[in-house]
N, CA, C and O of each residue as an XYZ file, in Angstrom:
504
protein
N     104.350    112.462     77.712
C     104.969    111.968     79.006
C     106.653    112.218     78.663
O     106.714    112.774     77.567
N     107.854    112.024     79.160
C     108.940    111.965     79.344
C     109.426    110.694     79.840
O     109.164    109.966     80.797
N     110.533    110.674     78.481
C     111.454    108.717     79.034
C     111.790    108.819     80.202
O     111.374    107.803     80.759
N     112.608    109.828     81.337
C     112.346    109.943     82.866
C     111.117    109.408     83.294
O     110.930    108.225     83.578
N     110.142    110.468     83.338
C     109.047    110.003     83.722
C     108.160    108.657     83.214
O     107.669    107.911     84.062
N     108.052    108.491     82.283
C     108.035    107.089     81.455
C     108.371    106.309     82.965
O     107.641    106.120     83.937
N     110.059    105.884     82.663
C     110.395    105.508     83.439
C     110.291    104.997     85.099
O     110.326    103.808     85.416
N     110.167    106.046     86.014
C     109.509    106.234     86.760
C     108.151    105.522     87.459
O     108.055    104.887     88.509
N     106.908    105.967     86.218
C     106.102    105.348     86.064
C     105.738    104.037     86.151
O     104.946    103.263     86.690
N     106.884    104.138     85.200
C     106.130    101.378     85.453
C     107.399    101.408     86.443
O     107.115    100.359     87.021
N     108.413    101.767     86.978
C     108.508    101.109     87.929
C     107.444    101.746     89.294
O     107.104    101.040     90.244
N     107.160    102.782     89.170
C     106.042    102.733     90.450
C     104.906    101.171     90.209
O     104.781    100.132     90.858
N     104.263    101.696     88.978
C     103.689    100.611     88.337
C     103.676     99.647     88.537
O     102.596     99.059     88.494
N     104.717     99.040     88.825
C     105.426     97.551     88.797
C     104.799     96.920     90.428
O     104.328     95.820     90.716
N     105.055     98.202     91.302
C     105.113     97.809     92.927
C     103.705     98.599     93.315
O     103.037     99.613     93.110
N     103.804     96.840     94.322
C     102.087     97.746     95.468
C     102.899     98.241     96.267
O     102.330     97.947     97.319
N     104.238     99.029     96.706
C     104.163     99.343     97.571
C     104.810    101.023     97.398
O     104.540    101.421     96.265
N     105.266    101.653     97.884
C     104.827    103.117     98.200
C     106.713    102.708     98.087
O     107.232    101.726     98.619
N     107.341    103.616     97.373
C     109.095    103.516     97.104
C     109.393    105.100     97.000
O     108.850    105.865     96.203
N     110.830    105.600     98.425
C     111.371    106.570     98.416
C     111.738    107.070     97.117
O     111.920    106.204     96.261
N     111.892    108.314     96.768
C     113.360    109.069     95.430
C     113.807    108.365     95.650
O     113.236    107.314     95.362
N     114.961    108.255     96.221
C     116.163    107.680     96.668
C     116.146    105.859     96.413
O     117.192    105.280     96.121
N     114.836    105.115     96.572
C     114.325    103.950     95.895
C     114.416    104.424     94.549
O     115.556    104.230     94.126
N     113.741    104.917     93.788
C     113.547    105.049     92.346
C     115.196    105.275     91.863
O     115.853    104.815     90.930
N     115.441    106.015     92.742
C     116.863    106.182     91.251
C     117.634    104.928     91.358
O     117.826    104.223     90.367
N     118.258    104.510     92.994
C     119.106    102.851     92.739
C     117.950    102.593     91.562
O     118.122    103.439     90.684
N     117.255    102.048     91.365
C     116.354    100.942     90.302
C     116.667    101.709     88.637
O     116.986    101.267     87.533
N     116.439    102.743     89.072
C     116.805    103.367     87.705
C     117.950    103.625     87.150
O     118.122    103.969     85.981
N     119.066    103.406     88.286
C     120.331    104.195     87.646
C     120.525    103.432     86.402
O     120.334    103.904     85.281
N     121.100    101.654     86.771
C     120.628    101.143     85.138
C     120.544    101.848     83.528
O     121.163    101.995     82.474
N     119.276    102.143     84.245
C     118.497    103.343     82.881
C     118.730    104.207     82.610
O     118.319    104.559     81.504
N     119.613    105.234     83.480
C     120.383    106.169     82.821
C     120.087    107.813     83.528
O     120.385    108.943     83.142
N     119.337    107.269     84.769
C     118.631    108.389     85.483
C     119.846    108.395     87.170
O     119.961    107.500     88.007
N     120.192    109.069     87.141
C     121.303    109.355     87.162
C     121.809    110.098     88.973
O     122.320    109.648     89.998
N     121.361    111.226     88.566
C     120.587    112.180     90.077
C     119.214    112.155     90.613
O     118.237    111.900     89.908
N     119.163    112.385     91.687
C     118.156    112.712     92.436
C     117.073    113.662     91.791
O     115.913    113.284     91.950
N     117.242    114.708     91.165
C     116.726    116.412     90.546
C     115.644    114.911     89.832
O     114.497    114.631     90.178
N     116.421    114.259     88.891
C     116.161    113.743     87.396
C     114.470    113.099     88.379
O     113.310    113.232     87.987
N     114.958    112.436     89.670
C     114.257    111.833     90.086
C     112.700    113.125     90.114
O     111.629    113.300     89.533
N     113.066    113.393     90.589
C     112.305    114.969     91.817
C     111.573    115.475     90.758
O     110.378    115.622     91.017
N     111.974    115.828     89.494
C     111.635    116.414     88.304
C     110.270    115.600     87.695
O     109.292    116.264     87.349
N     110.272    114.197     87.594
C     109.441    113.394     86.985
C     108.507    113.170     87.901
O     107.354    113.468     87.588
N     108.775    112.566     89.314
C     107.481    113.042     90.019
C     106.559    113.923     90.622
O     105.494    113.800     91.227
N     107.403    114.985     90.221
C     106.820    116.411     89.969
C     105.122    116.755     89.241
O     103.997    117.228     89.408
N     106.099    116.054     88.328
C     105.521    115.523     86.818
C     103.813    114.641     86.922
O     102.747    114.985     86.413
N     104.062    113.706     87.590
C     103.523    112.677     87.514
C     102.450    113.115     88.567
O     101.227    113.258     88.561
N     103.417    113.254     89.429
C     101.824    113.626     90.561
C     100.939    115.048     89.838
O      99.718    114.925     89.928
N     101.366    116.190     89.233
C     100.669    117.030     89.002
C      99.269    116.207     87.750
O      98.074    116.441     87.571
N     100.345    115.130     87.087
C      99.047    115.132     86.279
C      97.705    113.745     86.430
O      96.935    113.136     85.687
N      98.153    113.802     88.169
C      97.307    112.772     88.842
C      97.831    111.430     88.826
O      97.216    110.566     89.450
N      98.882    111.137     88.199
C      99.155    109.586     87.457
C     100.140    108.818     88.581
O     100.359    107.608     88.519
N     100.881    109.976     89.947
C     101.211    108.832     90.641
C     101.285    110.340     92.063
O     101.572    111.535     91.979
N     100.693    109.082     93.684
C     100.266    110.081     94.677
C     101.778    110.260     94.948
O     102.821    110.158     94.302
N     101.347    110.626     96.408
C     102.843    110.856     97.203
C     102.076    110.507     98.716
O     101.172    111.159     99.238
N     102.910    108.951     99.373
C     102.102    109.105    100.827
C     103.378    109.408    101.532
O     104.534    108.989    101.478
N     102.285    110.885    102.662
C     103.138    111.043    103.192
C     103.937    110.656    104.771
O     105.002    110.818    105.366
N     103.024    110.242    104.875
C     103.187    109.344    106.256
C     104.296    108.421    106.529
O     104.806    108.168    107.621
N     104.734    107.732    104.811
C     106.402    107.028    104.776
C     107.019    107.818    103.593
O     108.022    107.370    103.035
N     106.436    109.005    103.186
C     107.439    109.805    102.076
C     107.687    108.911    101.114
O     108.844    108.676    100.765
N     106.598    108.285    100.553
C     107.373    107.729     99.701
C     105.820    108.035     98.843
O     104.879    108.604     99.397
N     105.765    107.336     96.822
C     105.134    107.697     96.047
C     104.512    106.237     95.449
O     105.194    105.240     95.687
N     103.335    106.067     94.734
C     103.066    105.190     94.514
C     101.926    105.605     93.184
O     101.166    106.573     93.145
N     102.115    104.519     92.155
C     101.545    105.055     90.862
C      99.746    105.110     91.025
O      99.329    104.033     91.453
N      98.806    105.983     90.809
C      97.747    105.750     90.794
C      97.118    104.468     90.878
O      97.614    103.581     90.183
N      96.411    104.269     91.382
C      95.792    102.775     91.126
C      94.260    102.523     90.903
O      93.616    101.474     90.944
N      93.777    104.166     90.585
C      92.432    104.411     89.948
C      92.302    104.858     88.672
O      93.194    105.584     88.233
N      91.540    104.625     88.107
C      91.329    105.037     86.613
C      90.851    106.327     86.304
O      91.291    106.782     85.248
N      89.695    107.383     87.242
C      89.796    107.999     87.163
C      90.234    109.078     88.645
O      89.434    109.517     89.471
N      91.472    109.251     88.619
C      91.800    110.002     90.001
C      91.726    111.826     89.315
O      92.920    112.114     89.394
N      91.469    112.288     89.104
C      91.819    113.802     88.554
C      90.344    114.636     89.101
O      89.971    115.790     88.889
N      89.700    113.493     89.900
C      88.089    114.525     89.917
C      88.292    115.236     91.614
O      89.383    115.554     92.087
N      87.219    115.343     92.184
C      87.216    115.690     93.240
C      86.857    115.310     94.345
O      86.487    116.036     95.267
N      86.933    114.172     94.345
C      87.005    112.662     95.591
C      88.489    112.744     96.045
O      89.507    113.197     95.524
N      88.099    111.882     97.688
C      89.597    112.135     98.222
C      89.642    110.856     98.304
O      88.928    109.864     98.448
N      91.339    111.384     98.085
C      92.071    109.662     97.933
C      92.501    109.141     99.071
O      92.912    110.007     99.844
N      92.572    107.897     99.528
C      91.966    106.862    100.655
C      93.157    105.896    100.356
O      92.866    105.099     99.464
N      94.190    105.774    100.767
C      95.190    104.372    101.032
C      94.685    104.276    102.607
O      94.342    104.995    103.546
N      94.872    102.946    102.259
C      95.437    101.708    103.039
C      96.807    101.425    103.714
O      97.413    101.003    102.730
N      97.404    101.391    104.399
C      98.682    101.405    104.233
C      99.248    100.339    105.564
O      99.475    100.693    106.720
N      99.358     99.200    105.084
C     100.317     97.746    105.773
C     101.704     98.039    106.696
O     102.916     98.067    106.479
N     101.052     98.185    107.540
C     102.146     98.350    108.362
C     103.265     97.694    108.677
O     104.318     98.200    109.064
N     102.912     95.997    108.423
C     104.146     94.948    107.710
C     104.534     94.644    107.129
O     105.730     94.352    107.114
N     103.395     94.471    105.900
C     103.918     93.880    104.460
C     104.589     95.341    104.025
O     105.722     95.336    103.544
N     103.862     96.602    104.206
C     103.729     97.864    103.300
C     103.399     98.333    102.363
O     104.007     99.110    101.627
N     102.145     97.807    102.263
C     101.869     97.462    100.401
C     100.559     98.928    100.715
O     100.187     99.665    101.628
N     100.336     98.706     99.563
C      99.045    100.415     99.908
C      98.279     99.833     98.849
O      98.631     99.269     97.813
N      96.520    100.236     99.603
C      95.332    100.417     98.652
C      95.267    101.761     98.689
O      95.790    102.517     99.508
N      94.424    102.083     97.514
C      94.041    103.361     97.203
C      92.603    103.077     96.305
O      92.609    102.649     95.151
N      91.656    103.334     96.909
C      90.054    103.291     96.992
C      89.723    105.179     97.035
O      90.424    105.970     97.667
N      88.376    105.597     96.112
C      87.981    106.900     96.993
C      86.087    106.593     97.151
O      85.470    105.922     96.323
N      85.492    107.192     98.270
C      84.569    106.776     98.424
C      83.853    108.790     98.865
O      84.085    109.773     99.570
N      82.729    108.142     97.582
C      81.705    109.450     97.929
C      81.437    109.883     99.082
O      82.056    110.809     99.607
N      80.784    109.461     99.446
C      80.104    109.685    101.237
C      81.448    110.580    101.781
O      81.485    111.810    101.828
N      82.295    109.864    102.090
C      83.623    110.266    102.511
C      84.180    112.211    102.050
O      84.531    113.303    102.496
N      84.010    111.766    101.387
C      83.794    113.130    100.371
C      83.102    113.869    100.436
O      83.783    114.870    100.660
N      81.992    114.187    100.396
C      80.460    114.684    100.807
C      81.071    114.770    102.488
O      81.572    115.796    102.949
N      80.955    113.853    103.037
C      81.667    115.345    104.274
C      82.334    115.934    104.793
O      82.225    116.497    105.882
N      83.346    115.878    103.894
C      84.476    116.541    103.723
C      84.116    117.850    103.499
O      84.367    118.904    104.083
N      83.223    117.438    102.145
C      83.116    119.067    101.440
C      82.270    120.119    102.564
O      82.370    121.233    103.078
N      81.547    119.139    102.543
C      80.530    119.904    104.514
C      81.215    119.996    105.512
O      80.413    119.879    106.438
N      82.495    120.173    106.038
C      82.637    121.044    106.939
C      83.583    122.165    106.653
O      83.872    123.234    107.191
N      84.091    121.243    105.190
C      84.876    122.977    104.289
C      84.387    124.120    104.444
O      84.554    125.237    104.934
N      83.376    123.121    103.554
C      82.129    124.887    103.886
C      81.389    125.705    104.806
O      81.159    126.914    104.767
N      80.968    124.596    105.861
C      80.685    124.986    107.460
C      81.823    126.328    107.826
O      81.567    127.344    108.472
N      83.521    125.822    106.987
C      84.653    126.667    108.116
C      84.596    127.260    106.592
O      85.807    127.349    106.393
N      84.129    127.615    105.671
C      84.465    128.616    104.900
C      85.412    128.372    104.185
O      85.907    129.283    103.522
N      85.991    126.878    104.120
C      87.696    126.632    103.673
C      87.336    125.575    102.398
O      86.529    124.650    102.301
N      88.281    126.133    101.512
C      88.001    124.646    100.562
C      89.751    124.435    100.261
O      90.781    125.109    100.226
N      89.283    123.009    100.079
C      90.712    122.162    100.332
C      90.934    121.991     98.214
O      90.273    121.917     97.178
N      92.628    122.020     98.835
C      93.103    122.107     97.309
C      93.536    120.386     97.223
O      93.684    119.764     96.171
N      93.654    119.955     98.294
C      93.956    118.385     98.110
C      93.580    117.736     99.293
O      94.032    118.118    100.373
N      92.858    116.868     99.212
C      91.975    115.576     99.995
C      92.187    113.940     99.497
O      91.646    113.297     98.597
N      93.369    113.530    100.644
C      94.338    112.670    101.178
C      94.027    111.689    102.563
O      94.610    111.917    103.623
N      93.349    110.923    102.461
C      93.877    110.202    103.620
C      94.733    109.239    103.790
O      95.090    108.579    102.814
N      95.195    108.993    104.989
C      96.402    107.616    105.426
C      95.774    106.769    106.137
O      95.022    107.522    106.756
N      95.605    106.001    106.401
C      94.911    104.960    107.205
C      96.048    104.017    107.099
O      96.326    103.603    105.974
N      97.208    103.354    108.797
C      97.835    102.674    109.014
C      97.313    101.596    109.345
O      96.351    101.564    110.113
N      97.796    100.640    108.879
C      97.100     99.458    110.090
C      97.854     97.838    109.076
O      98.773     97.867    108.257
N      97.202     96.845    109.455
C      97.643     95.073    108.465
C      96.631     94.745    107.963
O      95.558     94.451    108.490
N      97.092     94.803    106.335
C      95.717     93.853    105.612
C      95.779     92.723    106.003
O      96.717     92.262    106.654
N      94.424     91.917    105.529
C      94.354     90.900    105.490
C      95.396     89.304    105.532
O      95.511     88.295    106.227
N      95.861     89.791    104.557
C      96.976     88.872    104.855
C      98.287     88.415    105.705
O      98.861     87.330    105.807
N      98.582     90.049    106.424
C      99.624     89.876    107.750
C      98.202     89.713    108.236
O      97.637     88.848    107.567
N      97.487     90.197    109.089
C      96.290     89.460    110.184
C      96.277     87.959    109.707
O      95.226     87.546    110.198
N      96.893     86.841    108.979
C      96.689     85.858    109.444
C      98.069     84.764    109.054
O      98.217     83.584    108.736
N      98.709     85.663    109.238
C      99.744     85.207    109.406
C     100.539     84.891    111.019
O     101.663     84.392    111.066
């Protein structure tokens, strides 16, 4: 892992909320990361390795919260619209259903991500 990748990964690991590339850049300027390209390159490599996930609905990134995310299972994110926390999990039965749907349609999924938005328990109780 390069120095920039390590800095980006550490920042994302310390947060339970998705971070945009520009938030990452702003947070790491004092550590020598000065250009968006440096952040995007680091994010690209981290996503490629499965250490970081892109959250499409908020155009942000989170560190993988699971130990073995490189498998074929679907990544599922519950995203709180109030506090913006992201919780990641997998579910073998959902993965099997998606696989069967793909098989029925002669489609092979390359990337399986589900993003569910709503309110977490903490925000609902306020």
